[in-house]
C-alpha positions in Angstrom: -2.3 -16.0 2.5 -4.7 -17.7 4.9 -6.4 -20.8 3.7 -9.9 -19.5 4.3 -9.2 -16.3 2.3 -7.5 -18.0 -0.7 -10.4 -17.3 -3.1 -10.9 -13.7 -2.1 -9.2 -12.5 -5.3 -11.5 -14.7 -7.4 -14.6 -13.4 -5.7 -13.4 -9.8 -6.2 -12.7 -10.4 -9.9 -16.0 -12.2 -10.3 -18.0 -9.4 -8.7 -16.1 -6.7 -10.5 -17.1 -8.4 -13.8 -20.7 -8.7 -12.8 -20.9 -5.1 -11.9 -19.0 -3.9 -15.0 -16.1 -2.3 -13.1 -12.7 -2.2 -14.9 -9.6 -3.2 -12.9 -8.5 0.4 -13.2 -11.8 1.8 -11.8 -11.7 -0.6 -8.8 -8.0 0.1 -8.2 -8.6 3.8 -8.1 -11.7 3.5 -5.8 -9.7 1.4 -3.3 -6.5 3.3 -3.4 -4.2 0.6 -4.9 -2.5 0.3 -8.3 -4.1 -1.6 -11.1 -1.1 -4.0 -11.1 -1.5 -4.6 -7.3 -5.2 -5.3 -7.8 -4.3 -7.8 -10.6 -2.0 -9.5 -8.1 -4.9 -9.7 -5.6 -7.3 -11.1 -8.2 -4.7 -13.7 -9.2 -4.3 -14.7 -5.5 -0.7 -13.6 -5.2 -1.4 -10.8 -2.7 -4.1 -9.8 -0.4 -5.8 -6.5 0.5 -5.4 -4.8 3.8 -8.6 -4.8 5.8 -9.3 -1.1 5.2 -9.1 -1.6 1.5 -11.1 -4.8 1.5 -13.8 -2.9 3.4 -13.8 -0.3 0.6 -14.3 -3.1 -1.9 -17.1 -4.6 0.1 -18.9 -1.3 0.5 -18.4 -0.4 -3.2 -19.9 -3.8 -4.2 -22.6 -3.7 -1.5 -21.6 -7.0 0.0 -20.5 -7.9 3.5 -16.7 -8.1 3.9 -17.1 -11.7 5.2 -18.4 -12.7 1.7 -15.2 -11.5 0.1 -13.1 -13.3 2.8 -14.9 -16.7 3.0 -17.5 -16.7 0.3 -20.4 -17.1 2.7 -22.8 -14.8 4.4 -24.0 -15.8 7.8 -27.7 -15.8 8.6 -28.7 -12.6 10.3 -26.9 -10.2 8.1 -29.0 -7.5 6.4 -29.0 -8.0 2.7 -28.5 -4.9 0.6 -30.2 -4.1 -2.7 -26.8 -4.6 -4.4 -26.5 -8.1 -2.9 -29.9 -9.0 -4.4 -28.7 -7.7 -7.8 -25.6 -9.8 -7.5 -27.5 -12.9 -6.5 -29.9 -12.4 -9.5 -26.9 -12.0 -11.9 -25.3 -15.2 -10.5 -28.5 -17.2 -11.0 -28.9 -15.8 -14.5 -25.3 -16.7 -15.4 -25.7 -20.2 -13.9 -28.9 -20.8 -16.0 -27.1 -20.2 -19.3 
């Protein structure tokens, strides 16, 4: 797995938890098995671009966020991204 993508699985798992998706739900929505998704979240495997794009759309985040953990200035933020950011801030303040 490429070095800049090494935390992709962690970000997927984190967002999945924030948005109350089960592993089974996300696996079905992206067309992979629950065991494969677990391997992705544990950073043993990676998703193909088409499946990663499905995850990004489902979560309402840019694909680059899943890949590198950053969003470049100039991207349009979705309502879902605002919700995610609010939940992250709330979790950090606990």
